[in-house]
N, C-alpha and C positions, 0 to 999 in steps of 0.2 A: 502493501499500501503506499502509494505515494504521496504525502500531505506538505503544501504552505500554510504557513504562518505572516498574519497580519496582525501587529499592533499598530492602532492607531492614537498620536497622541503628540500634539505639539509641543509636548513640556517632554517627549523622549528626542525628537528633532534640538531641542537646546541642552541636551546633557541634566537636565532639571533632575532629572529622574532617570534611576536605571533601569533596563529594561527586563526586571525579571522575569516575567513572565514570558517570555518568550523561553528563554534558557531554560526556566520549569518545564513550560512546557516539550521542548525538544530531547532531558533526559525523560518524561514522562509515555512518551512517544519511539523513543529508543529505546525504551524498557518490551515495550510491545511489540519490539519488528517491526515497526513504521519506520520508514524510510522520509526526514525534513531534508525537502531536497530546497528549498526558500523560506527568508525569515525575512519581511518586509516592513519597512515602519512609514507610515504614513501621515501625512497631517491630518489636524480638525478641520477634510475638506470633505462635502459630498462626492467632490468630481475624481475628488483621487482616487476616495475609497472606492466610487465604483467603477472604475477604468481596472485598479490592481483585479478586485473580485471577480469582474466580467472574464479577465483575461486566465488567473491561477484559478477560476473553477469548472473552468473549458480545458487548462494543459492537466489537472492533479485530478489524484482521486477525493481529494477531500484537502477543503479550506478552514482554518481558523482564525477566525478576529474577533481578535480584545482591543478593550478599550471604548469610550464613545457612549457609552448606553446610557438612559437620564434624561429629565426633561431642559437640562442648563442651557443654553444657547450653542454652545461647543460641541452637546452630545450630539453628532451627527452620522453617526455608523450606522442606524436601521434607516434613514432615509436613503443611504448609499448604499447600502445593500440591496436595496429596494430596488433603485434605481439600477445596481447591474443586473436582476433577474429581471426587468422593466414591469415590477412590483406596485400597486399601491399601499401607503402605509396606514395603519389600518388598526386605530383601537383593539385590542383586544380581550372577548370578555373573556375567555380565559382564565386571563393573568388576570383581569380586576379579582373576577371568583377568586382563584388561589391566592390573592391578597387579602379578599375581605375574612376567608378560612383561617387563613395562619397569622396575619398580620392582625387583624379586626380594622383596615381600614377603607372605610366607605370610598366612594368616589371622589367627593367633597375633598377628602383629607391627600388628597394624590394632585400634584401637581401637574397642569396637563403635558402630554406625551407619556405620561409614565410606560402605560400599561403597552404602549407601540409598536407594533411591531410588521414584516411585509406583510401582506395580503398572502394567504394560505401558510403560512407558517409553521413548522412543529412548536408551540415555546416551551421554554425547558427556565419552571421555577427561583429565583432567587431564593437560594436557605440563608441565605447571610448577607442577604441589602433590601433593595426591592427593585431596581425595571430590569425586568426578566431578559434571558436569553432566546434566542430562539435557532432553530436549522432552517436553511433553504435550500430546497434539494439538499448538494452534498459542501453547503457553508455554515458551519457550524457558530454563531454569533455568541462571545463571553463575555463578563464583565470587566473594567480594568481594574480593580479595587483586586489585589492580589488573591485575600480571601474570599473573595464570590468567587471570583473566576477559580478556583482550585476545587471546588465543593462541586461550581456547575457544570467542570469537566469529569473529574470524578463518576456525577450522571450519567455518565455518555460515554467512558474509555471506553467501554466492549463493546461498542462501535469499531471501537481504532484497534488493526491487528494486521500483524503479518508475520513473514518466516526470523526465526529466533533468529537472532545474530550475537558471537562473543566477540572482545574485546580483551585483550592487554597487552600493557603496555610494560615496554625497556628503557630504564634513563641510562642517558652518556655519559662521561665527563670526555667530552673533547668537541671540537668544532663541530659543525654540522659538515661543513664540506668539508671533513678527513670522514665522513662517515657516507660519503655520497656512495661508493661502489662496492660497499656492502649493505647499503638500502638495496642498491640495483641487482644486487646479487641475491635477496630473500626477497623478491618480489618475483624473480624468474624462477626459484623453487617451490616456491607456496602458492600457493593459490590464493589468498589474500589480499586484504586491501591493507596499503600501509600508507601513514604519515609521519613528518615528522615535524617540532614545534622546537625550538629552541626557547630555551629560559635560562635559570637557575644552571639545568642541564639542558641537553634536548632528551626531548621524550618522545620515546618511536611508539607510534599506534599501530596495531595490531587490528584486525577487525574482520568478519567474516563467518558462514555460515555451518561452517561444518568445523566442530568447536576441536577436535585435537590437530585438524592440519593451525588455527593460532595457538594455540597452546607448542605446537612445532616448533613455528615461526620466529616468535618471542624466544624460545630456548635457542634458540640455533644463532640468533643478535645476541643473546644476551654470554653466550658465549667467547664472539669477537668483538664485546667493546670494551676501554675501559669503566669499570661500573663507580658511579658515586663513592664518596669512604661514608662511613658510618655516623653520624654523630652517637 
């Protein structure tokens, strides 16, 4: 299963807020064997949201959009997603009924726009907030507040699945340039995906669907690099 993640918010683009939602979703999806092929941040602008969702929902098995739900002037995600699918924005009687039953809210208690979703959506109740999420075809729209987003994702997590993937890493106390020939060699010997990531040490990451191949590749390289000293 191939998935794209879209996070919405001017504050993310300005660096005022760290995009923890995308990182958390990436980990959750990877654990389910799902491949996240694109993570994109877009501003609080209807046209940008619509353009990206329209493109991604055709290219990927599913799109997850987080952020921009609610009744304030800059909460325009619902409008953007609706535009992407050519749908009207409607007030959801299901969402309002859930809020009345579970939160004690009357329609008069809620700001205009609180229960709106694209027409024909499947409503996702917000157990830790007010504004509902929704599913439109293969597009999952979740809140931007991390606790609300996580709880709502857990409600639909079983809808995301793929082939189990295994990951192992090897740290090397050598310059990345010095490792290139050995990395090329391990790529040729084993049917695994290999990536190298410089930092305090160079971390070489092995990933694949065959656990023994991943283990063997990591062991092979581990025997051929200078290991960091244990502290």
